[in-house]
SENUKOL-467059 format. One record per residue (C-alpha): residue in three letters; x, y negated, z. Coordinates in steps of 0.25 Angstrom, whole numbers, padded with zeros to 4 digits, always signed. Layout:
AlaXYZ;...
//
This chain:
Met-0072-0209-0171;Pro-0067-0202-0158;Val-0076-0200-0146;Asn-0066-0205-0137;Ser-0062-0219-0138;Ser-0055-0230-0130;Lys-0068-0235-0125;Asp-0078-0231-0114;Asp-0083-0217-0120;Phe-0092-0210-0111;Ser-0104-0200-0109;Phe-0099-0190-0119;Ile-0109-0180-0123;Met-0107-0168-0132;Leu-0120-0162-0138;Ser-0122-0147-0138;Asp-0117-0145-0152;Gly-0103-0149-0147;Lys-0101-0158-0159;Ser-0108-0171-0156;Gly-0112-0179-0144;Tyr-0113-0193-0138;Phe-0105-0203-0130;Ser-0105-0217-0125;Ser-0094-0227-0128;Asn-0092-0243-0128;Arg-0083-0241-0140;Asn-0083-0252-0151;Asp-0088-0245-0163;Gly-0091-0257-0171;Glu-0106-0257-0167;Thr-0106-0259-0152;Val-0096-0267-0144;Gly-0093-0264-0129;Asn-0106-0257-0126;Asp-0108-0242-0123;Glu-0115-0234-0134;Ile-0119-0220-0137;Tyr-0111-0213-0148;Ser-0113-0200-0154;Phe-0102-0191-0160;Asn-0099-0179-0169;Leu-0087-0171-0166;Leu-0078-0169-0178;Lys-0071-0156-0171;Pro-0078-0147-0161;Phe-0077-0151-0146;Ile-0068-0142-0138;Ser-0070-0143-0123;Pro-0057-0143-0114;Leu-0052-0128-0112;Glu-0050-0124-0097;Ile-0042-0112-0094;Glu-0039-0106-0081;Ile-0031-0094-0079;Lys-0029-0086-0066;Leu-0017-0077-0065;Thr-0015-0066-0054;Ala-0006-0054-0053;Gly-0003-0042-0045;Ile-0012-0032-0038;Asn-0018-0042-0029;Gln-0020-0052-0040;Gln-0011-0062-0034;Leu-0010-0077-0039;Val+0003-0080-0047;Pro+0005-0095-0045;Gly+0017-0100-0053;Thr+0016-0090-0064;Ile+0019-0097-0078;Val+0008-0095-0088;Val+0010-0099-0103;Phe-0001-0100-0113;Lys+0002-0098-0127;Asp-0006-0097-0140;Thr-0005-0085-0149;Ser+0007-0091-0157;Gly+0015-0092-0144;Thr+0014-0108-0142;Ile+0013-0112-0128;Leu+0000-0119-0125;Phe+0002-0120-0110;Ser+0010-0115-0098;Asp+0009-0117-0083;Thr+0010-0110-0070;Val-0001-0103-0062;Asp-0005-0112-0050;Asn-0007-0107-0036;Ser-0022-0103-0039;Gly-0016-0093-0049;Leu-0022-0102-0060;Val-0016-0108-0073;Arg-0024-0118-0082;Pro-0018-0119-0096;Gln-0021-0133-0103;Leu-0023-0128-0117;Ala-0028-0137-0128;Ser-0043-0138-0127;Asp-0045-0133-0141;Tyr-0036-0121-0139;Arg-0044-0108-0142;Gly-0038-0094-0145;Asp-0029-0085-0138;Val-0018-0089-0127;Asn-0007-0080-0123;Ile-0004-0082-0108;Ser+0009-0078-0102;Thr+0014-0078-0088;Ala+0028-0078-0081;Asn+0031-0075-0067;Asp+0042-0067-0061;Glu+0033-0059-0053;Leu+0023-0055-0064;Tyr+0024-0047-0077;Pro+0024-0057-0089;Glu+0011-0056-0096;Thr+0004-0062-0108;Ile-0011-0063-0108;Thr-0020-0068-0120;Leu-0031-0078-0117;Ser-0042-0080-0127;Ile-0048-0094-0128;Pro-0062-0093-0135;Ser-0066-0105-0144;Asp-0077-0109-0134;Ala-0069-0108-0122;Arg-0070-0119-0112;Lys-0064-0113-0099;Ile-0057-0100-0098;Glu-0053-0093-0084;Arg-0045-0081-0084;Glu-0038-0072-0074;Ile-0025-0065-0078;Phe-0019-0054-0070;Leu-0004-0053-0071;Thr+0005-0041-0067;Lys+0014-0044-0055;Lys+0027-0038-0053;Glu+0023-0031-0041;Lys+0034-0029-0030;Phe+0030-0015-0025;Ala+0035-0010-0012;Leu+0033+0001-0001;Phe+0030-0004+0013;Ala+0028+0004+0026;Thr+0026+0001+0041;Val+0030+0011+0052;Val+0024+0009+0065;Asp+0023+0017+0079;Met+0011+0026+0078;Asn+0006+0023+0092;Ser+0010+0008+0094;Lys+0008+0004+0079;Ser+0021-0005+0081;Pro+0030-0006+0069;Leu+0043+0002+0070;Asp+0056-0003+0065;Ser+0068+0005+0061;Val+0060+0017+0055;Gln+0067+0024+0045;Val+0059+0025+0032;Val+0062+0033+0020;Ile+0053+0032+0008;Thr+0055+0042-0003;Asn+0050+0044-0017;Arg+0045+0058-0017;Lys+0046+0060-0032;Thr+0060+0056-0034;Asn+0065+0057-0019;Glu+0070+0043-0020;Val+0071+0036-0007;Leu+0063+0023-0009;Phe+0066+0017+0005;Ala+0075+0021+0016;Gly+0075+0011+0028;Thr+0069+0006+0041;Thr+0057-0001+0045;Asp+0059-0016+0049;Ala+0054-0022+0062;Leu+0040-0022+0057;Gly+0040-0007+0054;Ser+0040-0009+0039;Cys+0048-0005+0027;Phe+0047-0011+0013;Lys+0052-0005+0000;Pro+0051-0013-0013;Met+0048-0004-0025;Pro+0054-0011-0037;Gly+0049-0005-0051;Thr+0036+0000-0045;Gln+0024-0003-0053;Leu+0009-0005-0049;Gly+0003+0009-0048;Asp+0016+0017-0046;Gln+0015+0029-0037;Leu+0025+0035-0028;Ser+0026+0047-0019;Leu+0033+0044-0006;Gln+0040+0051+0006;Val+0040+0042+0018;Asn+0048+0045+0030;Cys+0049+0036+0043;Gln+0058+0039+0055;Lys+0062+0031+0068;Glu+0069+0036+0080;Gly+0060+0040+0091;Tyr+0048+0042+0082;Leu+0042+0054+0074;Pro+0046+0052+0059;Val+0035+0052+0049;Ser+0035+0055+0034;Gly+0025+0057+0023;Thr+0023+0056+0009;Ile+0014+0046+0001;Asp+0010+0043-0013;Val+0009+0028-0015;Val+0004+0020-0027;Phe+0009+0005-0029;Asp-0005-0001-0030;Arg+0000-0013-0022;Glu+0014-0020-0021;Val+0017-0014-0007;Val+0013+0000-0004;Val+0012+0001+0011;Leu+0016+0016+0015;Ser+0011+0014+0029;Glu-0003+0012+0025;Lys-0003+0025+0017;Met+0004+0034+0026;Asn+0007+0036+0041;Leu+0021+0030+0045;Asn+0018+0028+0060;Leu+0029+0034+0069;Val+0026+0041+0082;Lys+0036+0038+0093;Leu+0041+0051+0099;Glu+0040+0053+0114;Lys+0045+0065+0123;Gly+0033+0074+0126;Met+0026+0072+0113;Asp+0021+0084+0105;Leu+0028+0082+0091;Ala+0016+0091+0085;Ser+0007+0079+0088;Leu+0015+0069+0081;Ile+0016+0076+0068;Asp+0007+0084+0059;Ile+0008+0098+0065;Lys-0003+0108+0064;Pro-0005+0119+0074;Ile+0006+0130+0074;Tyr-0001+0143+0073;Phe+0004+0157+0076;Asp-0001+0171+0073;Leu-0009+0178+0084;Asn+0001+0182+0095;Lys+0013+0178+0087;Tyr+0023+0167+0087;Asn+0030+0168+0073;Ile+0030+0155+0065;Arg+0019+0155+0054;Lys+0021+0147+0041;Asp+0011+0137+0045;Ala+0017+0135+0058;Ala+0031+0133+0052;Val+0025+0122+0043;Glu+0022+0114+0056;Leu+0035+0117+0063;Glu+0042+0111+0051;Lys+0036+0098+0055;Ile+0042+0099+0069;Ile+0056+0103+0063;Lys+0056+0091+0054;Val+0054+0081+0066;Met+0064+0088+0074;Asn+0074+0087+0063;Asp+0071+0072+0061;Tyr+0073+0071+0076;Pro+0086+0080+0079;Thr+0085+0076+0094;Met+0070+0080+0096;Val+0068+0090+0106;Ile+0054+0098+0106;Glu+0048+0108+0115;Leu+0039+0117+0107;Gly+0027+0122+0115;Ser+0017+0132+0111;His+0004+0133+0118;Thr-0008+0143+0118;Asp-0022+0143+0122;Cys-0027+0151+0135;Arg-0031+0164+0128;Ser-0022+0176+0132;Ser-0013+0176+0144;Tyr-0004+0165+0150;Ala+0008+0174+0148;Tyr+0004+0178+0134;Asn+0001+0164+0129;Glu+0014+0159+0135;Lys+0023+0170+0129;Leu+0016+0168+0115;Ser+0017+0153+0115;Asp+0031+0154+0120;Asn+0035+0163+0108;Arg+0028+0154+0098;Ala+0034+0141+0104;Lys+0048+0148+0103;Ala+0046+0153+0089;Ser+0041+0139+0084;Ala+0053+0132+0091;Ala+0063+0142+0084;Tyr+0057+0139+0071;Ile+0060+0124+0073;Gln+0073+0127+0079;Ala+0078+0134+0067;Arg+0075+0122+0058;Ile+0080+0110+0067;Thr+0093+0104+0071;Asn+0097+0107+0086;Pro+0086+0118+0087;Gln+0087+0118+0102;Arg+0078+0105+0102;Ile+0066+0113+0101;Tyr+0061+0124+0110;Gly+0048+0132+0111;Lys+0040+0135+0124;Gly+0027+0142+0126;Tyr+0016+0137+0135;Gly+0006+0147+0133;Glu-0007+0142+0138;Tyr-0001+0133+0150;Lys-0004+0120+0143;Leu-0018+0120+0138;Lys-0022+0107+0132;Asn-0037+0109+0137;Asp-0045+0117+0147;Cys-0045+0130+0140;Ala-0038+0139+0150;Cys-0043+0154+0149;Glu-0034+0163+0158;Gly-0039+0173+0168;Pro-0054+0171+0172;Val-0054+0158+0164;Lys-0062+0159+0151;Ser-0060+0148+0141;Thr-0072+0142+0134;Cys-0063+0134+0125;Thr-0065+0133+0110;Glu-0055+0138+0100;Val-0052+0124+0097;Glu-0049+0121+0112;His-0040+0134+0112;Gln-0033+0129+0100;Glu-0029+0116+0106;Asn-0021+0124+0116;Arg-0014+0132+0106;Arg-0003+0122+0101;Thr+0012+0120+0099;Glu+0018+0107+0104;Phe+0031+0101+0101;Ile+0035+0092+0113;Ile+0045+0082+0111;Leu+0056+0083+0122;Asn+0066+0073+0116;Phe+0069+0066+0103;
//
């Protein structure tokens, strides 16, 4: 007879063999009427405990929860055993038959995820199964940048930003920053791990333009260029030394000469670029010496060097009259290293070097 009846059956105890046990009941079995008795039983079939399955699903680089994802459980013949949607905790708990054992094919459906099918094996002795399944998200990759004022760190709007693929010369983005100093470029078709070599140019009226190259890897949905390279703009002001704003190395000349050396030409080309970017910029190119040699000699040598440098730039910019050279000799020393007449300098070579300089003073822009 069955263990369960319409009477008051209670105190069910299964022995360790899983095949026999005891329970109490007030059932009428022909021998007792209305009294609780202890009964023994032997199972005709093996007892199978209820099967509890809990599946957690996450997706993307950050293992985000995917509530609302449809999950379908099928047996190996394709018959649907159960279907449900992932809850807000990222979980789905399929209600399978307590005696189901074997493989279950789990398939997912979500417009933001790549469809996948995962096989879950349910062993014969399984009582509770917990699994975490990692799904692949259709990442929405993008490039992002924020441009700020170098000094105030305030965001700059209306900055002209051009981002170019260096390999293909394709312009990926050409636009301006918003009120928050930001620009955003979706990158459809980009896959996780893709790499790009980029040229980034930023320009705004009244500011020194910046440009640079960078290699990026899409290891996250949004690659922030301003975290990987300097996109801060310096506000131009009259009296500034342009050489201090850009990466210019000292301009050297051979002893007692003023012809432009190859290494000096490389540095002057940087000034040429800025002046061509700013066709109204006016520069005074000032050449300075240390105190050694006479006032007159230093003034003449520095003036020749200043004019030679200015002439090199004039030949390569629009409106060449925008720059002129002037030699100051040793009249504007930056430190206390004078040494004319009876004065003997005790300054080091490093201190003398500080006075030997070329300045590019912004007069207008």
